[in-house]
TIFIKE-73838 format. One record per residue (C-alpha): x, y, z; residue in three letters. Coordinates in nm, 4 decimals, decimal comma, padded with zeros to 6 digits. Example, Ala and Ser with C-alpha at 12.3 -4.5 7.8 and 13.67 -1.06 7.14 Angstrom:
       c1       c2       c3 rest
  01,2300 -00,4500  00,7800  Ala
  01,3670 -00,1060  00,7140  Ser
***
This chain:
       c1       c2       c3 rest
  00,0032  00,0016 -00,0005  Unk
  00,1272  00,3397 -00,0944  Unk
  00,1603  00,6517  00,1164  Unk
  00,1324  01,0167  00,0500  Unk
  00,2494  01,3167  00,2408  Unk
 -00,0092  01,5622  00,3646  Unk
  00,1102  01,9174  00,4282  Unk
 -00,0680  02,1547  00,6556  Unk
  00,0609  02,5087  00,6271  Unk
  00,0589  02,7590  00,9080  Unk
 -00,2542  02,9461  00,7925  Unk
 -00,4559  02,6198  00,7781  Unk
 -00,3287  02,4789  01,1105  Unk
 -00,6029  02,5962  01,3413  Unk
 -00,8843  02,4509  01,1226  Unk
 -00,7044  02,1166  01,0460  Unk
 -00,5581  02,0004  01,3794  Unk
 -00,8268  01,7258  01,4134  Unk
 -00,6449  01,5517  01,1247  Unk
 -00,3380  01,5069  01,3366  Unk
 -00,5019  01,2962  01,6117  Unk
 -00,3092  00,9707  01,6829  Unk
 -00,0486  01,0356  01,4086  Unk
  00,3274  01,0761  01,4028  Unk
  00,4024  01,4179  01,2575  Unk
  00,6951  01,6292  01,1370  Unk
  00,6764  01,9909  01,2410  Unk
  00,8896  02,2312  01,0375  Unk
  00,9612  02,5488  01,2190  Unk
  01,0163  02,8961  01,0612  Unk
  01,3756  02,8723  01,1931  Unk
  01,4319  02,5740  00,9647  Unk
  01,4418  02,3133  01,2473  Unk
  01,2273  01,9977  01,2292  Unk
  01,0700  01,8178  01,5151  Unk
  00,9405  01,4642  01,4625  Unk
  00,7070  01,3027  01,7145  Unk
  00,3596  01,1939  01,8115  Unk
  00,0867  01,4561  01,8100  Unk
 -00,0666  01,4925  02,1545  Unk
 -00,3022  01,7908  02,1379  Unk
 -00,3550  02,1453  02,0211  Unk
 -00,5015  02,4179  02,2333  Unk
 -00,4775  02,7940  02,2767  Unk
 -00,2687  02,8251  01,9609  Unk
 -00,0151  02,5743  02,0957  Unk
  00,0845  02,2378  01,9440  Unk
  00,2003  01,9627  02,1869  Unk
  00,4279  01,6948  02,0376  Unk
  00,6111  01,4139  02,2158  Unk
  00,9293  01,3039  02,0431  Unk
  01,0827  00,9536  02,0325  Unk
  01,2766  01,0186  02,3484  Unk
  00,9517  01,1059  02,5255  Unk
  01,0331  01,4785  02,5591  Unk
  00,7338  01,7018  02,5246  Unk
  00,7657  02,0037  02,2837  Unk
  00,5156  02,2848  02,3163  Unk
  00,5204  02,4922  01,9993  Unk
  00,3276  02,8077  01,9313  Unk
  00,1475  02,8212  01,5940  Unk
  00,3425  03,1375  01,5187  Unk
  00,6701  02,9327  01,5249  Unk
  00,5417  02,6704  01,2822  Unk
  00,5903  02,6894  00,9073  Unk
  00,4122  02,3570  00,8236  Unk
  00,3143  02,0167  00,9635  Unk
  00,3620  01,7039  00,7530  Unk
  00,2149  01,3567  00,8112  Unk
  00,1809  01,0359  00,6103  Unk
 -00,1494  00,9088  00,4948  Unk
 -00,2060  00,5621  00,3392  Unk
 -00,3066  00,5978 -00,0210  Unk
 -00,5720  00,3855 -00,1895  Unk
 -00,3383  00,2385 -00,4511  Unk
***
């Protein structure tokens, strides 16, 4: 089964955070850094991500350039 990357840009983030539930995500920051981890929640314009070392990252929407996740494709 194939996969496709879904990109959520900063201006779409507030409306599309429900798509991220129970998914591993990559968060690309405006500084150019990338954080990979499990989406935990989004509230008050903050995104909570737990990385593979179980460190929690709290990121303001204003810091985020885009969020990327894999979605299984139907082919």
